[in-house]
N, C-alpha and C positions, 0 to 999 in steps of 0.2 A: 550439412551432414546430419543435423537433427531431423530435417525433413526426410532424409533417407532412412533414419532410424524409425521414424513414425510410420513410414510405409512398410518397413520390415515388420512392425508389430501388427499392423492392420490387415495384412494380406497373407493368404495361405500360399506358401512358397516351398521351394526345395528344402530350405533350412528346417521349417516346421515339419514337413513331411518326413525328413530324415530323423528328426527327434521322435516323432510318433512311431516310426519303424523301429528305432532302438528300444523304445518302451515295449513294443510288442515282442521283439526278439528276446529282451531280457526276461519277460514273463514266460517265454517258451523254454529258453535255455539256461536261465538263472545265472549262477556264478561262473559257469563255463565261459560265458561271454567276456568276462573281465580280462582274461589273458590277451584278448585282441584289442580291447578298448583302453585299458589303463595305460599302456605305454604311450599311446597317441595323446591321451588326456594329459598325462604328466608332462609331456613335451610342450603341449600347447598352453598349459596353464601359466607358463613362464615366458610365453612369446611376447615380443614387444608390440606386435600388431593386436590391437584391441579386439578385432574380429576373430582372431585365432583364440584368444582367451575366452571370449564370449561363447564360441562354439564348444570349447571344452567344458565350460560351466553348464551349458545346456545339455551336453551329453551326460554329465554326471547326474543331473536332475532326472533325465529321461530313464536312466537305468537304476535309479535309487530304490525303487520298490522291488523290481524283478531280481536285482542282484544284492538285495539288502544284506544278507548274511555275509557274503563275500566282502562287502564294503565296510562291515562293522569294524574291522581291524584298522581301517583308514579313517574312521569317523573323526577322531580328534584332529588329525592332520588336515582333513577336508574342511572342517569347520574353521580351523585356524587360517586356512588359506582363503576361504570364501568371505569371511567377515570383512577383511580389508577391501574386497571387491565391491562392497556396498558403498564405498566412498569413491569409486571410479568416476572420472568426469563424464563418462558416456552413460546416458540414461538407460540405454538398452542393456548394458552390462549390469547396472544397478538393479534393474527390474528382473532380469533373468536370474540374478544371484538370489534375490528374494524368493523367487519360485523354487530354485534348487534347494535352498535351505529348508523351505517348507516341506519338501519331499522327505526330509529326514526327521520330521517332527516326532513321529512315533518313537524313534530311538533316542532323541534328545530328552523326551519325557521319561522314558524308561531309565536312562542314565541318571537323571536327576532324582529318580526314586530309588536308585541303587539296585535296579532290577536288570541291569545289562550283564550279559555273560562276559567272561574274560576273552582275550584274544584267541584262545584255543577253543572257544565255543562252550566251555564248561562254566558252571557257576563260580563267581568270585569267592575265594576262601573267606571264611568269617572274619579273620583278623584284618582283611583288606577291604571289607565292605564299607566301613565308615569313610575311609579315604576315597574309595571309588565314588561313593555317593556325593561327597563334598566336591569332587572334581566335576561330577555331572551337574551339580547345582551351579557351579561357577561357569561351566560351559553353556548351560541354558541361559543364565543371566547375560552372558556375552552376546549370544545370538539374539535374545529378546531386545536388549538395549539397542543393538545395531539395527534391528528391524523397526523398532519404534522411532528411531531417528529418521528412517526412510519414510515412515508414515507421514512425516512432516516435510517431505521432500518438495521442492518447487515444481518438479515434473509430474504431471498428472498420471502418466503411465507407471512411474515408480511408486507414486502414492497407491495406486490400485493394486500393484503387485505386493507391496509391503503390507497393506491392510489385509489382503487376502491371506498372506503368509501368517500374520498374527492370528487371524481367525482360525486357520488350520491348526496352529500350535495350541490355541485355546481348546479347540475341539478334541484334539488328541489328549490333552491334559484331563479332560472330563471332570468328574466330580471329585477327583483326588485332591491332595493337599498341595500340589505343586504350585498352583497359581495364587493360593491364598496370600502369601507374603508379597506377591508381585502385583496385587490388584491396584494399588495406589498409582504406581508408575504407569501401568497400562492405561488406567482410566485418565490420568493426566494428559497423556499424549493423544488419546482418542478424542477427548473433549476439546483439545486445541484444534484437532483436525475438523471437528464439527463446525468450527467458526471459519474454516478456510475452504473446505471442500465444496465443489459445485455439484450439480445434479447427479451426474453419472456415478461419481465416486462416493457420494453420500449413501447410495444404496449399499455399497460394499462396507462402508463405515457402520451403517445400521446393523449389518450382519455381524460385524466384529463385536459391536457392543452387545448385541443379543446373545452371541455365542459366549462372551465373557460372563454374562449373567447366568446362562445355563450351566456354565462350567463351575463357577464359584458359589452359586446358590446364595444361601443366607449370609455368607461372608461379606456380601455386598450390602447387607442391611446395617449400615453404620451411618449416622447422621451426615458426616462429611461427604461420604460417597453419594448418598441420596441427594443432597443439596447440589452436588456438582453435576449429577446425571439427569435427574428427572425434569427440573424446570427448563433446561435448554431443549430437551426433547419435546416438551409440551409447547414451547415457543415455536418450534419447527412446525408442529401440527397447526398452530394458529396461523402461521405464515402461509402454509400450503392451502388452507381452506378444506372444505369437505367434498370437493369434486375433482381433486387432482389425484391421478393414479400413482404419483410418487408417494402418496400416503401409505400404500400397501406395505412397503418394507419398513416404514417408520412404525406402523401399528404392530407389525410382527416383532420388531425390536422392543416396543413398549410391553408387548405380551410377555416376553422373556424377562424383562426388568421387573414387571409387576409380580410375576411368579417367584422370582428370586427374593424380592423384598418382603413379600407376605404382609404381615401387619405393619411393617415399616412404610408401606405405600399409603397408609391411612390419610395423611394430609392432602393427598392428591386424588383420593377415591371419588369424591363428589364431582370434581372437574372431569375426570376420565369417564366415569359412568354416564353422566349426563351428556357429554359430548358423543359418546358411543350411541346412546339412545337417539340423539339428534341426527347423527349420521344415518342411522337406519330409517328414521322417520322421513328424512328428506328423500331417500330412495323410494320409500313406499308412496309418498305423495307424488313423486314423478310418475310412478306407475298409474296412479289414479288419474293423472293429467294426460295420460297417453304417451308419455315420454319413455324412451327405452331405458330400462334400469340396468345398472352395472352391479350385478349381484356380489361381485368381489368386495365392494364396500360393506355390504351387509355381513358377509362371511367374516371379514376381518374384525368388524365391530363386535360380532357375536363371540368370536374367539377371545377377544380382549375382555369382554364382560364375564365370560366363564372363568377366566383366570383370576379376575378381580374378586368375584364372588367366592371362589375357592380359597383365595388367600386371606380375605378379610372376614369371611363368615358372617355372623349375625350383625356386624356393624354396617352392612349394606342395606339392612331391612328398611331403614328410613328412606333411602334413595329409591328403593322399589316402590314404597308406598306413595312417595311424592311425585313419581314420574308415571308415564302411561305404559310402563313395562307390561302390565297385564293385557291391555288391548293390543299392544304391539306383538306379543307372543301368539295371540289368537290368530293374527294375520299370517305371521311367519310359519306357524305350524301347519297352515293350510296351503303354503306356497307350492306351486307346481314343480319347483326344482328340488330334487332330492337332497342336494348338499345344503340348501338353505334350511330345509326341515331338520336335517341332521344337526346343524348348529343350534337351531331353535330348541329342539327337544333336549339337547345337552344342557342348555341354559335352564330349561324348565326343571330338569332333574336336580341341578345344582341349587336352584332357588327353592325347590320343594323342601330341601333339607333344613333350610333356615327360616323361611317365611312363606310357607304354603298358603297361609291365610290371605296373602296379597295376590294370589293367582286365581284365575278362573278354572279351578281344578276339574270340575265336572265337564266343562266345555273342552278343556285340553285333553281330558280322558277320552272323550269321543273322537277327537282329532287323532289321538295317538292310536286308537284301535284300528282306524282306517289304514294305518301303515303296517298293520299286521295281517291284513286280509290276504288270502292266497294269491289273488291276482296282482297284488303289489309285490309280494315276496318272490314271485316267479321272475322278476326282473332284477338281475344282479346289481344294477345301478342303484336300486333302492335299499340294499342290504344295510348300509351304515345308518341311514335314516330310520329304518325299521328297528335296528338294534338300539339306538338312542331312545326311540319312542317306547320300546318295551321296557327299558331301564327306567325311563321317566314315569311310566305307569306304576312301577313298584315303589318309586320314591314318593309319588303322590299318595299312593294307597295307604302307606303307614302314617301319613300325616292327616288324612281326611277322617271325618267322623264316620262311623259305621252307617249311620242313617243316610249320609250323602253317597256312600260307596255302594250300598246294597243294590240299587237299581242298575249300577254300571257294571257289576261283576259279570253277569251273563254275557254282556256285550263283548267284553274282552276275552273271557274264558273260552268262548267258542272258537277263537283263533289260537290262543295260547296252547291249549291242550293238544291239538293236532300237531303243533310245531315241535313238540317233544320228540316225535317220531319222524320228523322231516329230515332226511339225510343231507339235503343240499344246503341247509343252514350252516353258517360258519360257527366256529367254536364260541366266539363271544356272544352271538345272538342266542345260541343254545343255552349258554350259561345264564344269560339275563332272563330268558324264558323260564328257566328252572327257578330262579330266585323270585321272579315276579309272581309265579303261581303260588309259591310258598307264602309270599307276603299277602296275597289276596286271601289265602287260606287262614292266615293269622288274624286278619281283620274281620273276615266274614266267613268263618268255617261252615256255617249252616248252608251257605250258597254254593260252596265249592266241594265240600265233602261228599255229597251224593254221587258225584262223578269220579270220585277217587279211584274206583276200581278200573276205570278206563285208562288211567295214566300212571298208576302207582309204580309199576315196574320200570318203565323208561325214566320216570321222574327220579326214582331212587338211584338208578344207574348214572344219571346225569349229576345228581347231588354229590356223588363220589369225587367228581372232577373239579369241584369248586374249592378254592383256597379258603382257609380259615379267616373269616372276618365278620363284620356285623351283618353283612348281607346274607352270608351262609347261616348265621345265627337266626335271622328273621325267617329264613326258609324252613329251618328245622323246628322253630317254634310253631310255624304254620302247619308243619307235618304233625306235630303233637296235637294241635288243636283239631285237625281234621280226623286223626285216628280216634280221638275221643268221640267224635260224631259218628264215625263209621269204622269201628274196630275190626270188623271181619275182614276188611281189605288188607290190613296189616298182617293178618294171619295167612292169607292167601299169598302174600308177597313177602314172607318173613325173611327169606334169604337176601333179596335185594335191600330190604330194610336194614338188616345187619351190616351189609357191605357199606351202605351209606353212613351208618352211625360210626363204623370203624374207620371211616375216611378222615375223621378229625385227628389232627396232630396234637392240638392242645385246646381244650374247651374252657374258656374263661368264665362263661355264664354258668354259675353253679345251679341256678334254678333249672336251666335247660338240661344240665347233666343229670340232675335228680329226676326230672320228668322222663327223660329217655330211659333211665334205669328202671323206673316204675313200669313203663310200657313193656320193655323187654322181659322183665321178670313176670309180668302178668301173662304174657304169651307163653312163657315157659310153664307156668302153673296150669294154664289152660290145656296145653299139649299133653301133659302128664306122661303116659307111657310112650308116646310118639316123640317125645323130646330128644332122646338119644339119637334117633335117626335124623331128625332135622338138624340138630347140633353137629352131627358128624358130617353133614353135607357141606358145611362151611370149610373153607380152606384153613389150614393150621394157623397161619399168622392172624387171621380174623378171629378164630376161636381164642387164641392166646391174648389178643388185645381186649376183646370183650370180656373175657374171663377175668383179666386183671383189673379192668376199670369198673365193671358192673357186677362182678362176682358171679358170672354165669359159668356153667359147666354141667357135667353129667350129674 
């Protein structure tokens, strides 16, 4: 009978086709479908024949999303019935129950947060909210505990279904507070599973661990969690070696764990950084030897290094200095594959923030500008690589000496300026172009300002769309520096300039605030009698904001 169940799981059959059809029908007809399904389901749920029970559980899971609102009133009863089914002697019943419960994850989380509506669909009265939330928490704990027991089931199919269900629950919980108190029990079960699972289910387990890290974030950054989690994962890496494709899901998991732990990952930083560099080096050496390279190894290692650098900051500087990261990046940034260049330039940008002196910035600058050439941008497959290259140019620029930067500015500006008016560029690349031009203008205003008249209008219009942060601050500091070099351009584009300045929600840098005020008031004084006309051409909200912040007006 177990062989029969195994075949049932592995093959596409009438049972699975029927469940898929129910899913589609529920998405089309919603709660209207329940009047036909529920009587059959209720009858079969208590049937002595396990196949009848299993079909009812499968049907409930199939319509869980499409008929969600109609099922909410039955959620408590369904959960109470399904949890015991996880102890059924039939593996197929246990596995399908895991899946069905996972389909209600969204509502289980909402209930635990006290965000579930009442049976009538209306918000729960305030006096009942605490009780409803407590019940939701208890319900979630019951489901989670039952699923975690099945994570350690002896049947591989049940392990797979349970682990996937836990990952779904984690994902629905997101960055909220639901999983925080439950991290320890989840981690305990998943780490036991790490010692038991074989190849196929390890992939799903890595996903569950990574999703947990993404969901709880810094709550994972406690010594007992770190010690329980990281060494076993690194041991798995050691066991797999650097040429096993099973490494991909493990590295993806480590990336999430590293990001969640941040500074807490410091004891393992050297090991992971150097192993990542070694992984890339081996692939590059294979290429030199004429052996086909699997770029996925390079991409995974680059992603992991980026997260490590972002989380640990300046503490990785010694690792960069003592490894051949500099030479490695020069090769990767010239790689023929766009996705490799994309990852490489992301790492260049991240490293530029903390240790640009250990990078070959001038050479990387030249490689980056090649990704901004029109013939490269015309291919949509290159867009993400070009975007990261553009961003990396800006990050390197603010760290390089003006002497080193001056000869490179014309090289990249010839591409960046036309990009401001290029409609086919995506939003991210347009914003990075805008910021990078500002950063070049900040560092080398004499080189960029003469061309300001050719791009001031589209540049200011693009500056309006950038969120307040240090990058926008750099761009506006560059704007000020270039207007000092070429003030007449600001006068000719005064309205776009005002719109750009008014786009700030809150300016933290008081020096920048003062400088922009001086520039705007200087233009007002210069315009004299023409000022009321120019001022009146601005929209009322812009006039109000600039008048309040900078004291401008008629």
